[in-house]
Structure formats: C-alpha cells, structure tokens
C-alpha positions as CSV (number, residue, x, y, z in Angstrom):
1,M,-15.3,-11.3,30.0
2,E,-19.5,-11.6,29.6
3,D,-20.5,-13.6,26.6
4,F,-22.4,-10.9,24.9
5,R,-22.0,-8.6,21.7
6,I,-22.2,-5.4,20.9
7,E,-24.2,-5.0,17.4
8,R,-26.1,-2.3,15.1
9,C,-29.9,-1.3,15.6
10,T,-32.7,-3.6,12.7
11,E,-35.7,-4.0,12.5
12,Q,-35.1,-7.6,13.5
13,H,-34.4,-6.1,17.3
14,I,-38.2,-4.8,17.2
15,N,-38.8,-7.4,19.5
16,G,-36.4,-8.0,22.0
17,L,-36.1,-4.0,22.5
18,V,-40.0,-3.9,22.5
19,A,-39.8,-6.4,25.5
20,L,-36.5,-4.6,27.2
21,Y,-38.5,-1.4,27.7
22,N,-41.8,-3.4,29.2
23,D,-39.8,-4.9,31.7
24,P,-41.0,-2.3,34.5
25,A,-37.8,-2.0,36.9
26,V,-35.8,-0.9,33.3
27,A,-39.0,1.3,32.6
28,R,-38.9,3.4,35.1
29,Q,-35.5,3.8,35.1
30,V,-35.6,5.6,31.6
31,L,-38.0,7.9,29.3
32,Q,-40.1,4.7,28.1
33,M,-44.3,4.3,28.2
34,P,-45.2,0.9,29.4
35,Y,-46.9,-1.4,27.5
36,Q,-45.6,-0.4,23.7
37,A,-45.9,-1.4,21.4
38,P,-43.0,-2.4,17.7
39,E,-45.3,-0.3,15.1
40,L,-43.9,2.7,18.6
41,W,-40.4,1.4,17.8
42,R,-41.0,1.0,14.2
43,K,-41.6,4.3,13.8
44,R,-38.9,6.2,16.2
45,L,-35.8,4.3,15.2
46,V,-35.1,5.3,11.3
47,L,-32.2,2.9,10.5
48,D,-31.1,5.5,7.8
49,D,-30.5,8.8,9.9
50,E,-26.8,8.9,10.7
51,R,-27.4,11.9,12.8
52,R,-28.6,8.6,15.5
53,I,-27.2,5.6,15.7
54,T,-29.1,3.1,17.8
55,L,-26.4,-0.2,19.2
56,M,-27.9,-3.5,20.6
57,A,-26.2,-5.7,23.4
58,M,-27.0,-9.5,22.3
59,H,-26.8,-12.3,24.4
60,Q,-27.4,-15.4,22.3
61,D,-30.1,-13.9,20.5
62,Q,-31.9,-11.6,23.2
63,V,-31.5,-8.3,23.3
64,I,-30.4,-7.0,26.7
65,G,-29.9,-3.4,26.3
66,S,-29.6,-0.8,24.3
67,A,-27.9,2.4,24.3
68,S,-28.5,5.2,21.1
69,L,-27.2,8.4,19.9
70,E,-28.5,11.0,18.5
71,Q,-26.9,14.9,17.1
72,Y,-28.7,17.6,17.1
73,P,-30.4,18.8,13.3
74,R,-29.6,21.9,14.2
75,V,-26.5,23.8,13.4
76,R,-25.3,26.2,16.1
77,R,-25.8,22.3,18.5
78,S,-24.1,19.9,16.0
79,Q,-21.5,19.8,17.9
80,C,-24.0,18.2,20.8
81,G,-25.5,15.1,21.0
82,S,-27.3,13.4,23.9
83,I,-27.7,9.7,24.9
84,G,-29.9,7.1,26.5
85,M,-29.5,3.5,27.5
86,G,-31.3,0.6,29.1
87,V,-29.9,-2.6,30.5
88,A,-31.7,-5.3,31.2
89,V,-32.0,-5.9,35.4
90,A,-29.8,-9.9,35.1
91,W,-26.9,-8.2,32.9
92,Q,-26.7,-4.7,35.2
93,G,-23.4,-4.9,36.8
94,R,-22.1,-6.8,33.7
95,G,-20.5,-4.3,31.3
96,V,-23.3,-4.4,28.9
97,G,-23.4,-0.3,30.0
98,T,-19.9,0.9,30.0
99,R,-19.6,-1.3,26.8
100,L,-22.7,0.0,24.8
101,L,-21.4,3.5,26.2
102,A,-17.5,3.0,25.2
103,A,-19.2,2.1,21.6
104,L,-21.0,5.4,21.2
105,M,-18.4,7.2,23.2
106,E,-15.4,5.9,20.4
107,V,-18.9,7.0,17.4
108,A,-19.1,10.8,19.1
109,D,-15.0,11.4,19.3
110,N,-14.0,10.1,16.6
111,W,-17.0,9.6,13.7
112,M,-19.8,12.6,14.5
113,G,-16.5,14.9,16.0
114,L,-19.0,16.3,19.3
115,R,-17.1,18.2,21.9
116,R,-20.5,17.5,24.3
117,V,-22.6,14.4,25.1
118,E,-25.8,15.0,27.0
119,L,-27.8,12.9,29.0
120,T,-30.6,12.9,31.6
121,V,-30.8,10.3,34.9
122,Y,-33.0,9.7,37.4
123,T,-30.7,11.2,40.9
124,D,-32.0,7.6,42.6
125,N,-30.1,6.2,40.0
126,A,-26.0,5.7,41.4
127,P,-24.9,2.9,39.3
128,A,-26.7,4.9,35.6
129,I,-25.0,8.3,37.8
130,A,-21.3,6.0,38.6
131,L,-21.2,4.9,35.0
132,Y,-21.5,8.2,33.2
133,R,-19.0,9.6,36.0
134,K,-16.2,6.4,34.6
135,F,-16.7,8.2,31.2
136,G,-16.0,11.9,31.6
137,F,-20.1,13.7,32.5
138,E,-20.4,15.3,35.2
139,V,-23.4,16.4,36.6
140,E,-24.7,20.1,35.8
141,G,-27.7,20.6,38.2
142,T,-30.7,19.2,39.3
143,L,-34.0,19.0,37.5
144,R,-36.9,19.1,40.0
145,E,-40.5,16.7,39.4
146,F,-38.9,16.3,35.6
147,A,-40.2,12.6,35.0
148,L,-43.7,10.9,36.0
149,R,-42.6,7.7,37.7
150,D,-44.4,5.6,40.2
151,G,-47.3,8.0,40.6
152,V,-44.7,10.7,41.9
153,Y,-42.3,13.6,39.7
154,A,-38.5,12.4,40.2
155,D,-35.9,14.7,39.6
156,V,-33.3,13.8,38.1
157,L,-29.6,15.2,37.1
158,S,-28.8,16.8,34.0
159,M,-25.6,16.0,33.1
160,A,-22.3,16.2,30.1
161,R,-19.3,15.1,29.1
162,L,-17.6,17.7,27.1
163,R,-14.4,17.5,25.4
164,R,-11.8,19.3,24.4
165,I,-9.9,19.4,20.8
C-alpha cells in the first residue's frame, strides 16, 4: 500500500490545493483555471457546509490529490450530488483516486443517503473513466464542445452512479 493518508480539507491545505491545480498537467484534466490564487480556494471551500465534503490525499505534508462531493441544495434534487477530483501526476495510477473516490462514495451512501452521484470527465481521460466505471458510474451521454482546453473545445462524458435502496 502506498504511503499516503486521506483527511478532510482544512485551511492548512489551501496552499497545497493551489499547487495541485496550478500544475498544467492536472489543470488540463479538470475544470479549473490556471494561475489560481489561494484566496480563490478560501472562498470556494466553505468548510462548515454539511452538503459538501472535500477530502485531501496527503503524502507526508504534501497534497497529492483532492476530491469533493456536493449534495444539491434544491429540494427536488437533494437525492443527488456531484463529484470533482484531481490527482498529482506523480501519484496517478497508484491508488490515490481509488481511495479518494471510495471515501466519497461511503459518505454519499451512508451519511448523505444520495441515490444519484454525477460527474463529467473529458472523453480522452481513459484512466479516470476506468476508475469511475469501477465504482459503478455509467456513461449517460457526451457533451460536445463542453469546455475550452488547450485552446480547443473538448468533449466530456456525463457519467452517473445510481444507487437503488
């Protein structure tokens, strides 16, 4: 087993988050802008919201991955949530994404009672798609020219995992 731990995001993780998502190789696979400032993450991470959990993968004192789960606030969609995640390039393929996603799905199932968890992933991100499939996510469609990446509009897959209770 790799030498890393999963923990809840705190103020102390902000600079590590900034470094993770400012890595061009990570930024191109997620919907984040480059050159982010720590203040952006402070505003984005409302740490006392029960409908949102952000987890960090840590190696020693370094952020090597993050993943968040947010339950939708609208009453008629409160059974649904969405996830987003990123893993440092040097740690991809080493179980970080698996452990982060397993922890989020445990919270989604056993603490939030979510029946539907949604995400989008670039169509060319085969390792991430395989990870999501391993956790029961299925492709629901392709969203064409969804986001600008590297100066070109890129397609994403809309994926969801439905849990029958």
